[in-house]
LUMVEX-282614 format. One line per field, with one value per residue (C-alpha): residue in one letter; residue number from 1; x, y, z. Coordinates in Angstrom, 2 decimals, decimal comma. Example, Ala and Ser with C-alpha at 12.3 -4.5 7.8 and 13.67 -1.06 7.14 Angstrom:
BEGIN
res A  S $
n 1  2 $
px 12,30  13,67 $
py -4,50  -1,06 $
pz 7,80  7,14 $
***
This chain:
BEGIN
res M  S  G  F  P  S  F  S  Y  R  N  G  R  L  C  G  E  S  V  E  L  D  R  I  A  R  E  F  G  T  P  C  Y  I  Y  S  R  A  A  L  T  A  A  Y  R  E  F  D  A  A  F  G  A  R  D  H  L  V  C  Y  A  V  K  A  N  S  N  L  A  I  L  N  L  F  A  R  L  G  S  G  F  D  I  V  S  G  G  E  L  Q  R  V  L  K  A  G  G  D  P  K  K  V  V  F  S  G  I  G  K  R  P  E  E  M  R  A  A  L  D  A  G  I  L  C  F  N  V  E  S  E  A  E  L  R  V  L  N  Q  V  A  G  E  M  N  K  I  A  P  V  S  L  R  V  N  P  D  V  D  A  R  T  H  P  Y  I  S  T  G  L  K  E  N  K  F  G  I  P  F  D  E  A  E  S  L  Y  V  S  S  H  E  F  S  N  I  C  I  T  G  L  D  C  H  I  G  S  Q  L  T  E  L  N  P  F  I  E  S  C  K  K  M  L  R  L  L  D  R  L  E  A  Q  G  L  Q  I  D  H  L  D  L  G  G  G  L  G  I  R  Y  S  G  E  N  P  P  L  V  R  E  Y  V  D  V  L  C  A  E  V  G  Q  R  K  Q  R  I  L  I  E  P  G  R  A  L  V  G  N  A  G  I  L  L  T  R  I  E  Y  L  K  H  T  P  H  R  D  F  A  I  V  D  A  A  M  N  D  L  M  R  P  A  L  Y  D  A  Y  H  E  I  L  P  V  I  T  E  N  D  I  G  A  K  T  Y  Q  V  V  G  P  V  C  E  T  G  D  F  L  G  H  D  R  N  L  A  L  R  Q  G  D  L  L  A  I  M  S  T  G  A  Y  G  M  S  M  S  S  N  Y  N  T  R  P  R  A  A  E  V  M  I  D  G  D  H  V  H  L  I  R  E  R  E  S  I  E  Q  L  T  A  G  E  K  I  L  P $
n 1  2  3  4  5  6  7  8  9  10  11  12  13  14  15  16  17  18  19  20  21  22  23  24  25  26  27  28  29  30  31  32  33  34  35  36  37  38  39  40  41  42  43  44  45  46  47  48  49  50  51  52  53  54  55  56  57  58  59  60  61  62  63  64  65  66  67  68  69  70  71  72  73  74  75  76  77  78  79  80  81  82  83  84  85  86  87  88  89  90  91  92  93  94  95  96  97  98  99  100  101  102  103  104  105  106  107  108  109  110  111  112  113  114  115  116  117  118  119  120  121  122  123  124  125  126  127  128  129  130  131  132  133  134  135  136  137  138  139  140  141  142  143  144  145  146  147  148  149  150  151  152  153  154  155  156  157  158  159  160  161  162  163  164  165  166  167  168  169  170  171  172  173  174  175  176  177  178  179  180  181  182  183  184  185  186  187  188  189  190  191  192  193  194  195  196  197  198  199  200  201  202  203  204  205  206  207  208  209  210  211  212  213  214  215  216  217  218  219  220  221  222  223  224  225  226  227  228  229  230  231  232  233  234  235  236  237  238  239  240  241  242  243  244  245  246  247  248  249  250  251  252  253  254  255  256  257  258  259  260  261  262  263  264  265  266  267  268  269  270  271  272  273  274  275  276  277  278  279  280  281  282  283  284  285  286  287  288  289  290  291  292  293  294  295  296  297  298  299  300  301  302  303  304  305  306  307  308  309  310  311  312  313  314  315  316  317  318  319  320  321  322  323  324  325  326  327  328  329  330  331  332  333  334  335  336  337  338  339  340  341  342  343  344  345  346  347  348  349  350  351  352  353  354  355  356  357  358  359  360  361  362  363  364  365  366  367  368  369  370  371  372  373  374  375  376  377  378  379  380  381  382  383  384  385  386  387  388  389  390  391  392  393  394  395  396  397  398  399  400  401  402  403  404  405  406  407  408  409  410  411  412  413  414  415  416  417  418 $
px 0,06  3,03  1,82  -1,45  -0,62  -4,21  -5,68  -4,91  -6,39  -7,51  -9,00  -9,51  -11,21  -9,83  -10,06  -9,62  -8,01  -10,31  -13,22  -14,15  -14,95  -17,80  -19,57  -19,27  -20,91  -23,72  -24,32  -23,61  -23,82  -21,64  -19,74  -18,33  -15,21  -13,57  -10,85  -8,57  -8,25  -5,08  -3,44  -4,37  -3,01  0,12  0,82  0,40  2,55  5,40  5,60  5,38  7,91  10,41  11,08  12,19  12,86  13,12  10,33  7,83  4,15  2,55  -0,33  -2,53  -3,47  -7,36  -7,94  -6,77  -9,81  -11,99  -14,25  -14,97  -14,19  -10,69  -10,06  -11,24  -8,93  -5,95  -6,88  -6,91  -3,49  -2,24  -2,06  -2,17  -4,15  -3,36  -6,48  -7,37  -10,85  -13,25  -15,29  -12,22  -11,56  -15,25  -14,72  -11,46  -13,18  -16,34  -14,04  -12,37  -9,17  -7,07  -7,19  -3,88  -2,43  -4,04  -2,33  -4,46  -3,01  -4,66  -4,25  -7,75  -8,78  -12,03  -12,43  -15,06  -12,70  -10,11  -12,45  -13,59  -9,93  -8,98  -12,00  -10,93  -7,35  -5,39  -1,61  -0,84  -2,04  0,28  -0,03  0,44  0,70  1,11  -2,50  -3,68  -1,40  -3,09  -6,55  -5,73  -4,08  -7,29  -9,60  -7,53  -7,43  -11,30  -11,47  -8,64  -6,61  -3,09  -2,96  -0,11  1,47  4,14  4,73  4,43  7,58  7,60  11,23  11,07  11,93  10,78  8,98  9,07  5,48  2,30  2,11  -1,42  0,05  3,39  3,11  6,75  7,58  7,71  5,14  2,66  -0,15  1,27  3,40  5,36  8,12  11,35  13,20  10,49  9,84  12,89  11,74  8,10  9,32  11,37  8,42  6,07  6,39  4,29  1,36  0,27  -1,94  0,35  2,80  5,40  5,88  7,16  8,49  6,58  6,91  5,25  6,37  3,90  2,31  3,16  6,94  8,72  12,39  14,05  16,22  13,29  12,72  16,37  16,72  13,80  14,83  18,32  16,82  14,41  17,14  19,29  16,42  15,95  19,51  19,15  16,00  17,40  20,47  18,19  16,63  13,47  12,39  11,08  9,60  8,68  9,72  6,99  8,43  5,16  4,14  3,93  5,66  4,26  2,94  2,96  0,25  1,83  5,65  6,69  9,38  8,82  11,16  10,36  8,90  12,07  14,31  12,24  12,21  15,81  16,83  14,77  16,13  19,71  19,28  17,82  20,79  20,95  18,55  16,07  12,91  10,03  9,62  6,07  5,24  1,82  1,45  -1,90  -1,79  1,09  -1,23  -4,51  -3,74  -3,05  -5,27  -8,40  -10,06  -13,21  -15,31  -17,42  -19,52  -19,42  -22,88  -22,13  -19,34  -19,36  -17,44  -16,74  -14,41  -11,87  -12,06  -13,70  -15,15  -16,04  -18,76  -18,82  -21,14  -18,47  -17,56  -15,54  -17,78  -16,77  -13,10  -11,90  -8,14  -8,00  -9,83  -8,17  -4,58  -4,63  -3,71  -3,22  -4,89  -4,46  -7,63  -8,16  -10,97  -12,50  -12,99  -10,43  -12,09  -12,77  -12,67  -12,88  -9,93  -8,54  -9,00  -7,73  -10,43  -11,19  -12,64  -15,26  -18,18  -21,71  -21,21  -21,70  -18,14  -15,46  -13,05  -15,04  -12,68  -11,06  -8,46  -7,24  -5,93  -6,34  -5,77  -8,75  -10,89  -14,42  -18,07  -21,12  -21,86  -18,25  -16,82  -13,72  -11,46  -9,72  -6,77  -4,93  -8,11  -7,90  -6,58  -8,32  -11,10  -14,25  -12,87  -12,89  -16,05  -19,11  -22,86  -22,18  -25,05  -27,03  -25,22  -25,46  -22,05  -20,77  -20,99  -17,96  -17,08  -14,19  -12,87  -11,38  -10,29  -13,26  -15,70  -17,26  -18,45  -20,60  -18,89  -20,91  -24,32  -24,84  -26,48  -29,98  -31,62  -33,86  -30,78  -29,36  -32,42  -33,42  -32,00  -33,35  -36,41  -38,71  -39,70  -43,24 $
py 0,05  2,32  3,89  4,97  6,83  8,00  4,45  1,71  -1,36  -1,04  -4,05  -5,77  -2,93  -0,63  3,04  6,43  8,61  7,97  6,54  3,09  2,67  0,23  3,22  5,22  2,43  2,29  6,10  6,84  3,44  2,15  2,70  5,60  7,77  8,57  11,12  11,98  15,74  15,06  13,28  15,95  18,64  16,81  16,21  19,85  21,07  18,56  20,03  23,65  23,24  21,40  24,69  26,45  30,14  29,65  31,66  29,10  28,11  24,72  24,50  21,65  19,88  20,00  17,22  14,74  15,39  18,45  18,16  21,68  20,62  19,46  22,55  24,73  22,93  23,52  27,12  27,65  26,24  28,71  26,55  27,55  25,62  24,08  23,91  22,39  23,72  26,49  24,34  23,62  27,47  27,89  25,19  26,80  30,12  28,70  27,04  30,23  29,82  33,09  33,31  35,18  31,68  29,80  28,46  27,44  24,36  22,10  21,87  22,92  25,96  27,46  31,32  31,41  29,65  32,21  35,01  33,63  33,18  36,74  38,08  36,33  37,51  34,31  34,14  32,54  30,73  27,71  27,95  24,63  25,81  28,79  28,64  28,72  31,82  33,62  32,91  34,06  37,14  37,86  37,07  39,43  42,27  41,92  42,33  45,18  43,06  41,57  37,86  36,51  33,60  30,78  28,55  24,83  23,26  19,52  18,63  15,05  13,24  9,74  9,87  6,07  5,78  4,34  5,50  7,03  9,42  10,26  13,70  14,97  12,83  14,51  12,20  13,28  15,89  18,19  21,21  23,07  21,14  21,88  22,92  25,43  27,00  29,46  31,06  31,42  33,01  35,43  36,22  36,94  40,69  40,44  39,57  42,97  41,52  38,73  39,16  36,45  35,76  32,04  28,79  25,72  21,96  18,68  15,29  12,94  11,32  8,77  9,06  6,98  8,04  11,32  11,08  12,16  15,22  16,12  15,51  17,73  20,51  20,54  21,15  23,74  25,73  25,63  27,13  29,59  30,92  31,33  33,35  35,56  36,06  37,58  39,97  38,11  38,38  35,05  35,57  31,94  28,55  25,93  22,41  20,50  17,84  14,12  12,70  9,24  7,40  3,98  1,74  -1,58  -2,18  1,28  3,14  6,88  9,55  11,44  14,95  16,66  14,45  15,70  19,39  19,39  18,07  20,72  23,55  22,19  22,23  25,75  27,02  30,64  31,77  34,18  32,77  31,72  27,98  26,57  22,81  21,16  18,09  16,28  12,56  13,07  15,42  13,36  9,90  8,03  10,30  8,62  5,17  3,62  1,73  -1,05  -3,95  -7,67  -8,26  -11,95  -14,56  -16,55  -19,79  -21,32  -24,37  -21,86  -18,76  -17,42  -13,85  -11,38  -9,20  -5,89  -2,75  -0,45  -0,81  0,58  3,58  4,44  3,77  3,71  3,23  -0,54  -0,93  2,01  1,56  -2,10  -0,18  -1,88  -0,76  -2,61  -4,09  -4,66  -6,18  -3,58  -6,15  -8,80  -11,01  -13,92  -17,60  -18,75  -19,61  -17,10  -17,78  -16,07  -13,80  -11,59  -8,45  -7,47  -4,96  -5,30  -3,37  -5,42  -5,43  -8,09  -5,04  -4,13  -5,36  -3,47  -6,25  -9,55  -12,55  -11,20  -13,50  -12,60  -14,38  -13,16  -13,58  -12,19  -8,73  -7,86  -4,44  -3,91  -0,76  -0,07  1,89  5,00  6,11  9,86  10,77  10,14  8,01  10,29  12,76  10,19  8,37  8,35  7,14  4,19  1,61  4,59  4,18  7,10  8,45  7,52  9,78  11,40  12,04  13,64  12,30  15,02  13,25  11,62  13,65  12,72  15,26  14,47  16,38  15,27  13,44  10,25  10,88  9,82  8,38  11,31  13,62  11,55  11,98  15,51  17,03  14,51  15,19  12,76  13,62  14,91 $
pz -0,06  -0,14  -3,41  -1,70  1,42  2,14  1,66  4,15  5,95  9,51  11,35  7,83  6,40  3,62  4,59  3,06  5,62  8,75  6,72  6,08  2,44  2,92  4,82  1,56  -0,45  2,12  1,98  -1,75  -3,63  -6,34  -8,69  -6,73  -7,18  -3,85  -3,45  -0,46  0,34  2,33  -0,71  -3,15  -0,84  -0,14  -3,74  -4,75  -1,94  -2,85  -6,27  -5,07  -2,30  -4,71  -6,43  -3,23  -3,89  -7,82  -9,64  -10,86  -11,41  -11,06  -13,56  -12,84  -16,09  -15,60  -18,20  -15,49  -13,21  -13,73  -10,75  -9,49  -5,82  -6,92  -8,91  -6,06  -3,56  -5,99  -6,53  -2,66  -2,49  -5,26  -8,24  -11,82  -14,36  -17,82  -19,85  -23,20  -24,02  -23,32  -21,12  -18,81  -18,69  -17,47  -14,90  -13,58  -13,37  -11,66  -9,16  -8,25  -10,14  -11,10  -14,82  -14,75  -13,76  -16,69  -19,72  -22,64  -24,55  -27,33  -31,01  -32,09  -30,12  -31,70  -32,15  -29,58  -27,07  -27,90  -27,36  -23,90  -22,91  -23,99  -22,15  -19,03  -19,25  -19,13  -18,66  -22,06  -25,16  -25,99  -29,66  -31,68  -35,39  -37,52  -38,71  -35,22  -34,57  -37,43  -36,24  -32,72  -34,00  -35,90  -33,03  -30,71  -33,28  -33,63  -29,72  -29,61  -27,45  -27,39  -26,92  -24,90  -26,61  -26,10  -29,00  -28,19  -29,75  -30,71  -29,64  -31,43  -28,19  -27,34  -23,97  -23,82  -22,72  -24,30  -27,93  -27,34  -24,75  -26,43  -27,74  -28,38  -31,53  -34,89  -36,25  -33,48  -34,07  -31,27  -31,41  -34,04  -35,62  -33,87  -37,10  -37,93  -34,41  -34,71  -37,75  -36,59  -33,42  -35,37  -37,69  -34,73  -35,07  -38,26  -35,89  -34,55  -31,85  -30,53  -27,79  -27,34  -23,75  -23,46  -24,84  -24,35  -24,84  -23,50  -24,62  -23,10  -20,07  -17,48  -17,97  -15,46  -16,01  -16,25  -19,34  -21,75  -19,63  -19,76  -23,34  -24,28  -21,78  -23,27  -26,77  -25,57  -23,87  -27,00  -28,88  -26,01  -26,39  -30,10  -29,82  -27,09  -29,27  -31,88  -29,28  -28,47  -24,92  -23,48  -19,88  -19,12  -19,88  -19,94  -19,59  -19,71  -17,52  -17,77  -14,56  -14,07  -10,95  -9,62  -10,93  -10,21  -10,67  -12,03  -10,07  -11,29  -10,11  -6,99  -7,47  -6,00  -8,26  -11,29  -10,36  -9,46  -12,83  -14,63  -12,47  -12,91  -16,72  -16,73  -14,41  -13,89  -16,54  -15,32  -17,01  -14,73  -15,00  -15,52  -15,37  -16,04  -13,78  -13,83  -13,17  -10,58  -8,65  -8,73  -9,77  -6,59  -4,54  -6,02  -6,15  -7,92  -5,55  -6,99  -5,92  -7,35  -8,94  -9,97  -9,82  -13,07  -13,20  -16,77  -17,68  -18,97  -16,75  -13,58  -13,91  -11,11  -12,78  -11,10  -11,40  -12,67  -16,39  -19,24  -19,30  -15,73  -16,19  -19,80  -19,22  -19,13  -22,32  -24,18  -23,13  -21,60  -18,49  -15,12  -11,88  -8,64  -7,37  -3,67  -1,46  0,69  3,45  3,81  6,48  4,20  4,83  1,27  -0,99  -3,62  -7,38  -10,65  -11,65  -14,71  -13,13  -15,71  -16,17  -17,51  -20,78  -23,87  -25,10  -24,60  -24,10  -20,89  -18,28  -15,37  -14,47  -15,92  -13,88  -10,49  -7,49  -5,26  -2,49  -3,43  -2,67  -4,56  -3,13  -1,99  -2,52  -4,56  -4,73  -8,09  -7,13  -8,82  -10,62  -9,55  -13,03  -16,30  -14,62  -14,02  -16,63  -19,40  -18,32  -20,66  -20,75  -23,10  -22,83  -21,18  -17,99  -15,57  -14,45  -11,14  -7,88  -6,53  -3,01  -1,16  2,14  4,50  7,67  9,19  7,00  3,63  1,15  -1,98  -4,78  -7,63  -7,49  -9,35  -12,73  -13,37  -16,48  -16,62  -16,96  -19,72  -21,84  -20,88  -23,98  -26,52  -28,74  -30,47  -34,04  -34,48 $
***
């Protein structure tokens, strides 16, 4: 349980902070996402403190988990935010986030999203193509505003992670090709409603070693030196996010190790350092609680059919991702078997875990660990399944931070033809 400091067993029952998880199942039902306020707070403070006196801004990647309570908690702690849509901007503002600490990433920003961000007064647009730069310049001109911009540069560095979440190779859709970035920076004076303020990169997610970070940082700093030699003023250096967490056997770098190598590479340069962690802030602060509906035994395999499914947690089906699965109550006098933990959705790909050695009874509760990131935020209503409830544990208190959806809500906007 070393990877989940806020979740531990006491007297045979799995607890979050000081709350037994079976209590949450009784009060709020299953499936249910559960987060630890203490774990979220500790994770943010670890990143922030690692920089010491160095000028920096930790921008939480909202796409990892966009619940308003989580955004509000980070805003109270002083966090900035990395957004990728106008909807995420509205969430940040509604949660009390400071727009002057918001960076807007993403390759397909729409003009109306640009207008909303300019109205809000965000810190910076991370622009990913020359075409986007031209549209942003036009939108800002129509509004009689100056858009603060950093160009997201693709450094062509292998993040050595899952190909779906690797973003820094030249064949990926993200960022401006490294060899084209310098000329676009130099020509930025042609855009009268653009102000270049930063230099940005992001090479992927769930990185478990430091070398890719170091390699991309070195390339970005060489580019920074060339830009400054040509008279461009770069106020901040955005080095992206992507630090991984432990799901099973991974051994990712410590936060301090990660920050230390970035600061060591940047050296005495005066630019403010921005980073955009997401998974590393929320991943191990959350679990998905689910109940076993049926145990199904066949000549070939044994199945634990639970009430959570791929619509609730997409990562196993999408990435073949591993999440540890633990019994909520361990007092069991039956023998363990090797189970396929699957959901009720009508897809063979609807699984939450393969080949898990568990002692189970029908009706038992299971905790699917490390689901604070890309769990609820990627969930859907496939098979007309209402999305799960979300709760936050704070010591011995439990707060409902999202009500479980109803079927009526799912169909409220639909119309039958006359």
